[in-house]
N, CA, C and O of each residue as an XYZ file, in Angstrom:
272
protein
N     106.646     69.244    -17.605
C     105.613     68.725    -16.744
C     104.333     68.594    -17.561
O     103.986     69.475    -18.348
N     103.646     67.487    -17.361
C     102.372     67.225    -18.028
C     101.320     66.890    -16.979
O     101.617     66.251    -15.969
N     100.091     67.325    -17.227
C      98.987     67.048    -16.317
C      97.792     66.570    -17.136
O      97.508     67.093    -18.213
N      97.100     65.568    -16.605
C      95.848     65.124    -17.198
C      94.885     64.796    -16.059
O      95.305     64.452    -14.954
N      93.591     64.907    -16.345
C      92.543     64.623    -15.374
C      91.771     63.402    -15.848
O      91.424     63.307    -17.026
N      91.499     62.468    -14.942
C      90.737     61.263    -15.254
C      89.811     60.955    -14.091
O      90.089     61.338    -12.954
N      88.712     60.267    -14.369
C      87.856     59.763    -13.306
C      88.570     58.648    -12.575
O      89.230     57.818    -13.200
N      88.446     58.618    -11.237
C      89.108     57.559    -10.464
C      88.334     56.250    -10.529
O      88.923     55.191    -10.741
N      87.019     56.315    -10.350
C      86.214     55.098    -10.228
C      85.419     54.746    -11.477
O      84.904     53.633    -11.591
N      85.313     55.680    -12.413
C      84.613     55.403    -13.663
C      85.304     56.172    -14.788
O      85.859     57.249    -14.571
N      85.260     55.606    -15.982
C      85.915     56.273    -17.112
C      85.052     57.424    -17.595
O      83.917     57.226    -18.029
N      85.601     58.626    -17.515
C      84.917     59.839    -17.970
C      85.745     60.528    -19.059
O      85.558     61.711    -19.341
N      86.650     59.775    -19.656
C      87.549     60.349    -20.644
C      88.834     60.819    -19.988
O      88.987     60.771    -18.768
N      89.746     61.269    -20.820
C      91.018     61.823    -20.354
C      91.039     63.285    -20.750
O      90.919     63.622    -21.927
N      91.191     64.143    -19.767
C      91.159     65.582    -20.003
C      92.578     66.125    -19.898
O      93.146     66.153    -18.806
N      93.164     66.559    -21.018
C      94.508     67.155    -20.939
C      94.421     68.542    -20.308
O      93.444     69.263    -20.507
N      95.434     68.903    -19.558
C      95.501     70.215    -18.911
C      96.694     70.957    -19.509
O      97.832     70.500    -19.405
N      96.430     72.094    -20.129
C      97.488     72.886    -20.763
C      97.975     73.953    -19.794
O      97.339     74.992    -19.620
N      99.115     73.679    -19.167
C      99.680     74.568    -18.158
C     100.375     75.765    -18.785
O     100.973     75.668    -19.856
N     100.283     76.901    -18.089
C     101.031     78.100    -18.435
C     101.874     78.467    -17.217
O     101.345     78.613    -16.114
N     103.175     78.615    -17.412
C     104.049     78.995    -16.298
C     103.847     80.473    -15.995
O     103.968     81.318    -16.881
N     103.538     80.778    -14.738
C     103.309     82.173    -14.343
C     104.386     82.676    -13.386
O     104.371     83.842    -12.992
N     105.302     81.822    -13.020
C     106.406     82.187    -12.136
C     107.243     80.948    -11.885
O     106.918     79.862    -12.365
N     108.317     81.110    -11.137
C     109.173     79.963    -10.838
C     108.362     78.941    -10.041
O     107.870     79.237     -8.951
N     108.230     77.751    -10.592
C     107.474     76.656     -9.976
C     106.000     76.987     -9.756
O     105.365     76.391     -8.886
N     105.448     77.913    -10.515
C     104.025     78.256    -10.423
C     103.390     78.169    -11.810
O     103.909     78.715    -12.783
N     102.252     77.467    -11.876
C     101.565     77.256    -13.140
C     100.073     77.503    -12.947
O      99.556     77.437    -11.832
N      99.401     77.784    -14.043
C      97.944     77.884    -14.017
C      97.397     77.303    -15.308
O      98.095     77.213    -16.318
N      96.120     76.906    -15.250
C      95.468     76.347    -16.437
C      93.961     76.401    -16.245
O      93.466     76.177    -15.140
N      93.225     76.698    -17.320
C      91.761     76.580    -17.232
C      91.391     75.095    -17.251
O      92.083     74.279    -17.859
N      90.300     74.763    -16.580
C      89.896     73.366    -16.528
C      88.381     73.279    -16.407
O      87.770     73.945    -15.571
N      87.792     72.455    -17.250
C      86.362     72.164    -17.161
C      86.235     70.649    -17.057
O      86.757     69.907    -17.888
N      85.535     70.212    -16.025
C      85.312     68.791    -15.852
C      83.866     68.587    -15.412
O      83.228     69.519    -14.924
N      83.356     67.395    -15.579
C      81.955     67.126    -15.290
C      81.720     66.587    -13.894
O      82.642     66.130    -13.218
N      80.472     66.650    -13.480
C      80.074     65.998    -12.244
C      79.207     64.801    -12.614
O      78.708     64.705    -13.736
N      79.040     63.923    -11.693
C      78.304     62.695    -11.963
C      76.898     62.804    -11.383
O      76.721     63.359    -10.299
N      75.903     62.286    -12.087
C      74.521     62.351    -11.612
C      74.304     61.492    -10.362
O      73.289     61.641     -9.682
N      75.245     60.595    -10.055
C      75.117     59.781     -8.844
C      75.372     60.612     -7.589
O      75.077     60.161     -6.482
N      75.916     61.822     -7.746
C      76.169     62.695     -6.611
C      77.541     62.507     -5.978
O      77.864     63.170     -4.993
N      78.354     61.604     -6.537
C      79.677     61.373     -5.955
C      80.649     61.026     -7.076
O      80.575     59.942     -7.654
N      81.546     61.932     -7.376
C      82.519     61.711     -8.452
C      83.890     62.130     -7.970
O      84.108     63.284     -7.600
N      84.816     61.176     -7.978
C      86.199     61.470     -7.603
C      87.036     61.512     -8.872
O      87.050     60.569     -9.663
N      87.732     62.624     -9.046
C      88.649     62.813    -10.161
C      90.067     62.679     -9.648
O      90.327     62.822     -8.454
N      90.979     62.403    -10.562
C      92.396     62.411    -10.200
C      93.177     63.213    -11.225
O      93.020     63.042    -12.434
N      94.018     64.086    -10.709
C      94.946     64.845    -11.542
C      96.274     64.100    -11.502
O      96.873     63.935    -10.439
N      96.725     63.654    -12.661
C      97.971     62.903    -12.756
C      99.032     63.845    -13.316
O      98.935     64.314    -14.451
N     100.035     64.107    -12.505
C     101.101     65.042    -12.861
C     102.364     64.230    -13.117
O     102.850     63.531    -12.229
N     102.894     64.326    -14.339
C     104.141     63.623    -14.661
C     105.238     64.656    -14.919
O     104.996     65.731    -15.469
N     106.440     64.294    -14.504
C     107.581     65.201    -14.613
C     108.862     64.380    -14.648
O     108.850     63.180    -14.373
N     109.950     65.029    -14.982
C     111.234     64.354    -15.101
C     112.189     64.856    -14.025
O     112.314     66.059    -13.798
N     112.866     63.905    -13.363
C     113.868     64.231    -12.358
C     115.132     63.458    -12.694
O     115.132     62.227    -12.685
N     116.209     64.176    -12.990
C     117.490     63.541    -13.338
C     117.334     62.499    -14.449
O     117.940     61.429    -14.398
N     116.526     62.821    -15.438
C     116.347     61.937    -16.582
C     115.389     60.789    -16.358
O     115.217     59.953    -17.246
N     114.756     60.724    -15.192
C     113.818     59.649    -14.882
C     112.415     60.236    -14.786
O     112.184     61.199    -14.055
N     111.470     59.641    -15.538
C     110.092     60.135    -15.499
C     109.400     59.654    -14.228
O     109.440     58.469    -13.897
N     108.778     60.567    -13.534
C     108.055     60.282    -12.295
C     106.652     60.850    -12.410
O     106.373     61.639    -13.313
N     105.770     60.458    -11.509
C     104.429     61.023    -11.509
C     103.872     61.022    -10.088
O     104.334     60.279     -9.222
N     102.886     61.857     -9.876
C     102.134     61.881     -8.624
C     100.669     62.093     -8.953
O     100.337     62.633    -10.008
N      99.797     61.672     -8.059
C      98.359     61.749     -8.294
C      97.699     62.534     -7.162
O      97.952     62.289     -5.983
N      96.845     63.486     -7.550
C      96.050     64.255     -6.607
C      94.587     63.918     -6.862
O      94.117     64.041     -7.993
N      93.861     63.496     -5.830
C      92.448     63.175     -5.979
C      91.589     64.308     -5.428
O      91.927     64.925     -4.418
N      90.461     64.573     -6.113
C      89.532     65.588     -5.622
C      88.106     65.188     -5.942
O      87.849     64.483     -6.918
N      87.180     65.643     -5.111
C      85.782     65.290     -5.201
C      85.020     66.347     -5.980
O      85.234     67.542     -5.776
N      84.130     65.921     -6.874
C      83.282     66.843     -7.635
C      81.845     66.350     -7.467
O      81.318     65.647     -8.329
N      81.222     66.722     -6.357
C      79.854     66.293     -6.073
C      78.842     67.024     -6.919
O      79.050     68.172     -7.310
N      77.754     66.356     -7.195
C      76.618     66.962     -7.867
C      75.682     67.539     -6.813
O      75.542     66.959     -5.736
N      75.034     68.674     -7.101
C      74.099     69.288     -6.166
C      72.721     68.645     -6.205
O      71.855     69.006     -5.407
N      72.498     67.711     -7.105
C      71.153     67.120     -7.242
C      70.850     66.132     -6.135
O      69.766     65.551     -6.106
């Protein structure tokens, strides 16, 4: 399984996420990502994995608002 973080609406770079397995189907990873000075930044975590030899992926979106 591979995970990367990217900005949804603006390019903020590609942030690789280095997962550590902590149990069956449980992972953890440290992550530092930025907020946008516009006060509204949506990130997406793209998770890719293999099922029966076929690569698949899913996307999770999350908001990282600025307090300014």
